[in-house]
C-alpha positions in Angstrom: 0.0 0.0 0.0 2.9 2.4 0.8 4.4 1.7 -2.6 1.3 3.2 -4.3 1.6 6.5 -2.6 2.9 9.6 -4.3 6.6 10.4 -4.0 5.8 13.9 -2.7 4.1 12.5 0.3 6.9 10.2 1.5 8.5 12.9 3.6 5.4 12.9 5.8 5.4 9.2 6.3 9.1 9.0 7.2 8.6 11.6 9.9 5.5 10.1 11.3 5.0 10.1 15.0 3.4 6.6 14.7 5.6 3.6 14.0 5.8 2.5 10.4 4.1 -0.8 11.3 1.2 0.9 13.1 0.7 3.4 10.3 0.7 0.5 7.8 -2.0 -1.2 9.9 -4.0 2.0 10.1 -4.1 2.2 6.3 -5.0 -1.5 5.9 -7.9 -1.5 8.3 -9.3 1.9 7.6 -10.4 3.3 4.2 -8.2 6.1 2.8 -11.3 8.4 2.9 -11.1 8.1 6.7 -7.4 8.9 7.0 -5.7 12.3 6.8 -2.2 13.7 7.2 -2.0 15.1 10.7 1.3 16.9 10.3 -0.2 19.1 7.5 -1.7 22.2 9.0 -3.1 25.0 6.9 -3.4 27.6 9.7 -7.0 28.5 8.9 -7.6 30.3 12.2 -8.1 33.6 10.2 -11.1 32.0 8.6 -12.5 30.9 12.0 -12.7 27.2 10.8 -12.3 24.4 13.4 -9.8 21.7 12.8 -12.3 19.0 11.9 -13.5 21.2 9.0 -9.9 21.9 8.0 -9.3 18.1 7.8 -12.5 17.7 5.8 -11.2 20.3 3.3 -7.9 18.5 3.0 -9.6 15.2 2.3 -12.2 16.8 -0.1 -9.9 19.1 -2.1 -6.6 17.2 -2.0 -7.4 13.5 -2.2 -5.9 13.3 -5.7 -3.2 15.9 -5.4 0.2 16.0 -3.6 0.1 17.9 -0.4 2.6 20.5 -1.7 -0.2 21.8 -3.9 -3.0 21.5 -1.3 -2.4 24.7 0.8 -2.6 27.2 -2.0 -5.6 25.5 -3.5 -7.6 25.6 -0.2 -6.6 29.1 0.7 -7.7 30.3 -2.8 -11.0 28.4 -2.3 -11.6 29.9 1.1 -10.9 33.4 -0.1 -13.9 32.9 -2.5 -16.2 31.2 0.0 -15.4 32.6 3.4 -15.1 36.5 3.3 -13.4 38.4 6.2 -15.6 40.6 8.3 -14.6 43.8 6.5 -15.6 42.2 3.2 -19.2 41.5 4.3 -20.7 44.5 2.5 -18.6 43.8 -0.6 -20.1 40.3 -0.8 -23.6 41.6 -0.2 -23.2 44.2 -2.9 -22.0 41.5 -5.3 -25.0 39.4 -4.3 -27.3 42.3 -5.2 -25.6 43.2 -8.4 -24.8 39.7 -9.8 -27.7 37.8 -8.2 -25.8 34.9 -6.6 -22.9 34.0 -4.3 -21.5 30.8 -2.7 -20.6 30.9 1.0 -19.0 28.4 3.3 -20.3 28.7 6.8 -21.8 27.1 9.9 -25.4 27.5 8.8 -28.3 27.3 11.3 -32.1 27.6 10.7 -34.6 28.8 13.3 -38.3 28.2 13.0 -40.4 31.3 13.6 -43.7 29.6 14.3 -45.6 32.8 14.9 -44.7 34.2 11.5 -44.8 30.8 9.8 -41.4 31.1 8.3 -37.8 29.8 8.7 -35.0 32.2 9.4 -31.5 31.2 8.1 -28.5 32.4 10.1 -25.3 33.1 8.1 -22.7 34.2 10.7 -20.0 35.1 8.3 -22.3 37.7 6.7 -23.9 38.7 10.0 -27.3 37.7 8.7 -30.0 36.2 11.0 -33.1 36.6 8.9 -32.1 35.1 5.6 -34.4 32.6 3.8 -34.0 29.0 2.8 -35.7 26.8 0.3 -37.9 24.3 2.2 -36.6 21.5 0.1 -33.1 21.9 1.6 -34.6 21.4 5.1 -36.3 18.2 4.0 -32.8 16.8 3.0 -30.8 18.4 5.8 -32.9 18.4 9.0 -29.8 19.0 11.2 -29.9 22.7 10.0 -32.8 23.0 12.4 -30.9 21.3 15.2 -27.3 22.3 15.8 -26.5 23.8 12.4 -24.3 22.3 9.7 -21.0 23.4 8.1 -21.2 23.5 4.4 -21.4 25.5 1.2 -24.6 27.3 0.4 -25.6 28.9 -2.9 -27.3 32.3 -2.1 -29.4 34.3 -4.5 -30.9 37.8 -4.1 -34.6 37.5 -3.8 -36.4 40.8 -3.2 -39.8 39.1 -3.5 -39.0 37.2 -0.3 -40.9 34.2 -1.5 -40.1 32.1 1.6 -40.1 34.9 4.1 -42.0 37.9 5.5 -41.3 41.6 6.0 -38.6 40.9 8.5 -36.7 38.6 6.2 -33.6 39.7 4.4 -33.8 39.3 0.6 -31.2 36.6 0.7 -32.3 33.0 -0.2 -30.3 29.8 0.0 -31.4 27.6 -2.9 -28.6 24.9 -2.8 -26.7 23.4 0.1 -23.6 21.0 0.1 -22.9 19.9 3.6 -19.3 19.4 4.9 -20.1 16.3 6.9 -20.0 12.5 6.7 -23.0 11.4 4.6 -23.1 8.0 6.1 -21.3 6.3 9.0 -21.1 2.6 9.7 -20.4 2.2 13.4 -19.9 -1.6 13.0 -17.2 -1.0 10.4 -15.4 1.2 12.9 -15.9 -1.2 15.8 -14.9 -4.2 13.7 -11.4 -2.6 13.0 -10.6 -2.4 16.7 -9.6 -6.1 17.4 -6.7 -5.7 14.9 -4.9 -3.3 17.3 -3.4 -3.8 20.8 -4.7 -1.5 23.5 -1.7 0.8 23.3 -1.8 0.8 19.5 -5.4 1.9 19.7 -4.7 4.6 22.2 -1.8 5.8 20.1 -4.0 6.0 17.0 -6.6 8.0 18.9 -4.1 10.5 20.4 -2.4 10.8 16.9 -5.8 11.4 15.4 -6.4 14.2 18.0 -3.3 15.9 16.7 -0.7 15.0 19.4 2.4 12.8 19.4 1.6 9.7 21.3 5.2 9.1 22.2 5.2 12.2 24.3 2.9 10.5 26.8 3.5 7.4 29.0 0.8 4.7 29.3 -1.1 6.3 32.3 -0.9 9.8 30.6 -2.4 8.4 27.5 -5.4 7.1 29.4 -5.7 10.4 31.3 -5.6 12.4 28.1 -8.3 10.2 26.5 -10.5 10.6 29.6 -11.2 14.1 28.3 -13.3 12.4 25.7 -15.5 10.5 28.1 -18.1 13.3 28.3 -18.4 13.1 24.5 -18.8 9.3 24.3 -20.9 8.8 27.5 -24.2 10.5 28.2 -24.7 12.8 31.2 -21.1 12.9 32.5 -20.3 15.9 34.7 -16.5 16.4 34.8 -14.0 19.0 35.9 -10.4 19.4 34.8 -7.7 21.6 36.3 -4.2 21.8 34.7 -1.5 24.0 33.3 -2.1 26.3 30.4 -1.1 25.0 26.9 -1.9 21.4 27.7 -4.6 21.2 25.0 -7.7 21.2 27.2 -9.9 23.8 25.4 -8.3 23.2 22.0 -9.5 19.6 22.0 -13.1 20.5 22.7 -13.2 23.5 20.3 -11.9 21.5 17.4 -13.2 18.0 17.7 -17.0 18.1 17.0 -19.9 20.3 16.0 -21.8 18.6 18.9 -19.6 20.3 21.5 -20.0 24.0 22.5 -17.3 25.8 24.5 -18.2 28.8 26.6 -15.0 30.7 27.4 -15.1 32.8 30.6 -17.6 35.7 30.5 -21.2 35.3 31.5 -23.6 32.4 30.9 -27.3 32.8 31.2 -30.3 30.5 31.7 -31.6 31.5 28.3 -28.4 30.5 26.6 -28.0 27.2 28.4 -31.6 26.0 29.1 -34.5 27.7 27.4 -35.1 31.2 25.9 -38.6 32.2 27.0 -38.6 35.1 24.6 -37.7 33.2 21.4 -39.1 29.9 22.7 -35.9 28.0 21.7 -34.1 25.3 23.6 -30.7 26.2 24.9 -27.3 24.6 24.4 -27.7 21.9 27.1 -30.8 20.6 25.3 -29.0 20.4 22.0 -25.3 19.5 22.4 -23.5 16.3 23.3 -21.3 18.4 25.6 -21.2 21.9 26.9 -17.7 23.0 28.1 -17.2 25.9 30.5 -13.6 27.1 29.8 -11.7 29.3 32.3 -14.3 28.8 35.0 -12.2 30.9 37.3 -13.5 33.9 35.3 -17.0 32.6 34.6 -20.0 34.3 36.0 -23.6 33.2 35.9 -26.5 35.6 35.3 -29.5 34.8 37.4 -27.1 32.9 39.7 -29.7 31.4 42.0 -31.9 30.2 39.1 -28.8 28.9 37.2 -27.4 27.0 40.1 -30.7 25.4 40.9 -31.3 24.3 37.3 -27.7 23.0 37.0 -28.1 20.9 40.1 -31.4 19.5 39.0 -30.1 18.8 35.5 -26.8 17.2 36.7 -28.8 14.9 38.9 -31.7 13.8 36.6 -30.9 14.8 33.0 -34.0 17.0 33.0 -34.8 20.7 33.5 -37.8 22.9 33.3 -37.9 26.6 32.4 -40.8 28.8 31.2 -43.2 25.9 31.3 -40.9 23.9 29.0 -39.7 20.5 30.3 -36.6 19.2 28.5 -34.7 15.9 28.8 -31.2 15.8 27.6 -28.1 13.5 27.6 -25.7 16.5 27.3 -22.5 16.2 29.4 -21.1 19.2 31.3 -17.3 19.9 31.5 -15.7 22.6 33.7 -12.1 23.6 32.9 -9.7 25.7 34.9 -6.1 26.7 34.5 -3.7 26.1 37.4 0.1 26.1 37.6 0.5 24.4 40.9 -0.1 20.7 41.9 -2.7 20.5 44.7 -1.3 18.9 47.8 -4.6 18.9 49.7 -8.4 19.3 49.1 -8.0 22.9 50.3 -5.9 23.6 47.1 -8.8 22.4 45.0 -11.0 24.9 46.8 -8.8 27.7 45.6 -9.2 26.6 42.0 -13.0 26.9 42.1 -15.1 30.0 41.3 -17.7 31.0 43.9 -20.6 29.4 42.2 -18.9 26.0 42.1 -18.3 25.9 45.9 -21.8 24.7 46.4 -21.4 21.3 48.0 -24.6 19.9 46.4 -23.4 21.0 43.0 -19.9 19.5 43.5 -21.3 16.2 44.6 -22.9 16.0 41.2 -19.5 16.3 39.6 -18.5 12.7 38.7 -14.8 13.3 38.7 -12.0 15.8 38.6 -9.4 15.0 35.9 -5.9 15.7 37.3 -4.7 17.7 34.3 -1.6 18.7 36.2 -0.3 15.2 35.4 -0.3 15.9 31.7 2.6 17.7 30.0 2.4 21.1 28.5 2.5 21.1 24.7 5.8 22.9 24.2 7.1 22.4 20.7 5.8 21.1 17.4 8.7 18.7 17.0 8.1 17.1 20.4 4.3 17.1 20.9 2.5 17.7 17.6 1.4 14.6 15.5 3.0 14.0 12.1 1.9 11.3 9.7 -1.4 9.6 9.2 -4.4 9.5 11.6 -8.1 9.2 11.5 -9.9 12.3 10.4 -11.5 14.3 13.2 -15.0 14.3 11.6 -14.8 10.5 11.6 -13.8 10.6 15.3 -16.6 13.1 16.0 -19.3 10.8 14.5 -17.9 7.8 16.2 -18.0 9.5 19.6 -21.6 10.6 18.9 -22.8 7.2 17.8 -21.1 5.4 20.7 -23.3 7.3 23.1 -26.1 5.0 22.0 -24.3 2.0 23.4 -24.6 1.0 27.1 -21.5 -0.3 28.8 -22.6 0.4 32.4 -23.1 -3.3 33.2 -19.6 -4.1 31.9 -18.2 -1.2 33.9 -19.9 -2.3 37.1 -18.5 -5.8 36.7 -14.9 -4.5 37.1 -15.5 -2.8 40.4 -16.3 -4.1 43.9 -18.2 -1.4 45.9 -18.0 -1.1 49.6 -19.3 1.8 51.7 -20.1 4.2 48.9 -23.1 6.5 48.2 -25.3 6.1 45.2 -23.7 9.2 43.6 -20.2 7.7 44.1 -21.3 4.5 42.4 -23.1 6.3 39.6 -20.1 8.6 39.0 -17.6 5.7 38.8 -19.8 3.6 36.5 -20.2 6.5 34.0 -16.5 7.4 34.0 -15.4 3.7 33.6 -18.2 3.0 31.0 -17.1 6.0 28.9 -13.4 4.8 29.0 -14.4 1.3 28.0 -16.3 2.6 25.0 -13.2 4.6 24.0 -10.6 1.9 24.4 -12.8 -1.0 23.5 -15.5 0.2 21.1 -16.5 -3.4 20.4 -17.1 -3.6 24.2 -14.8 -6.6 24.5 -12.2 -5.9 27.3 -9.0 -7.8 26.6 -6.3 -6.6 28.9 -6.2 -6.7 32.7 -3.5 -4.0 33.1 -5.4 -1.5 30.9 -8.7 -2.1 32.7 -7.1 -1.8 36.1 -5.5 1.6 35.1 -8.8 2.9 33.9 -10.6 1.9 37.1 -7.9 3.4 39.3 -7.9 6.6 37.4 -11.7 6.9 37.7 -11.4 6.2 41.4 -8.8 8.9 41.7 -11.0 11.4 39.8 -14.0 10.7 42.1 -11.8 10.7 45.2 -10.7 14.3 44.4 -14.4 15.3 44.6 -15.0 13.3 47.7 -12.0 14.7 49.6 -13.1 18.2 48.8 -16.6 17.4 50.1 -15.2 15.9 53.3 -13.3 19.2 53.8 -16.5 21.1 53.6 -18.9 18.6 55.3 -16.7 16.2 57.4 -19.6 14.6 59.2 -21.6 13.8 56.1 -18.6 12.6 54.1 -16.6 10.9 56.8 -15.9 7.5 55.2 -13.2 6.7 52.6 -14.2 5.8 49.0 -14.4 2.1 49.3 -14.0 0.7 45.8 -11.7 -2.0 44.5 -10.8 -3.2 41.0 -11.8 -6.8 40.2 -10.9 -8.6 37.0 -13.2 -10.6 34.8 -12.2 -11.6 31.3 -14.7 -10.9 28.5 
């Protein structure tokens, strides 16, 4: 298979951060349409494009071309399709004068039931009331859910045939989504038995854009635990660690089903339900909502917000404005710290005021010790080079695996002593998510790997329990009594 590759691409293979044998196996057991060059970065931050869309562009535009020609082609394509903010009025003028324009964007459609119309949001043009042909919505229903990245053909329509007086005279008449058209989860799961546990972890870390050889075995599991809230439903997790260790970058660039809120202010309307527009908030729509830099995060309507967060984190349901919503969205809280905590009191200093509510903290399933992971210091040392699975494939795999239940398997590897129902639930969810990551076919093979997973989950929950015992010593007096037990699949 390597002999068939273009000569221009050989430099990427020889420098791969995966071993030659492992890269060969990756190309054998996964179709070439699933594999992308990880060391090839286009630096598309100026276009505000996440990494999974960048990789999609590389696969779509450069599949039959040497990588040396890829960069200029994609940049040229983006200059046509993705105007910069100061070019917005130039593009709109061109749309009025020439009648049509193609745009690449994260399109979203809102249903205005009072007016009986759909309102198309086109962020790159700062339009919120454009129109869309109903036929497109029949084919791409996700536009009405979380939005879809893709190319839209826009025309100038001053008759507003699918709108009302509020609608802008911009109509999308064609749409080409940048997403996987079909995904066979069994094909993906069927490839897993061909790799050892560490090979599989190396492929996942490589696919996430990092050099797996920069991490020891335990650090690899710790890093992959960041994905547990994406592959397991209703996981509530915190992570504290040094800056530049890849925490927020991972969540911002892996999936359209993850939304990151960075510092600033979060409101009940944004997260739960907007009573004015009658639209469901992020927690009702996403696979995971990530609160980055929680040290600086403030909550508007704090009492209402904390109450609803606690209710949701416990039950997976919330109510606002007479609207009852059930969701499987996971919640992740991230904070930057430079010191390694030596006691539960140090964890207390990491938390913002709203998170020091003991009832809320008891609903956090685990604290990921990000201080055990290295900073990403240099591209040569820490950044992946060579082949890896494309991020949009990883994104769909994580989303589809949420439908599988590994809780019974997870429970079978733990012997519970004197623990609360919340302790038990927390550990089962953390371990279940890790099993689905490392063993997507749900066939656990290696005792050492499984024991490391369980012990890391126990450590994560123990960090929560030790903090609670500091605050409420009489209520949380006992140790977390859980032991690993081995059972072969």
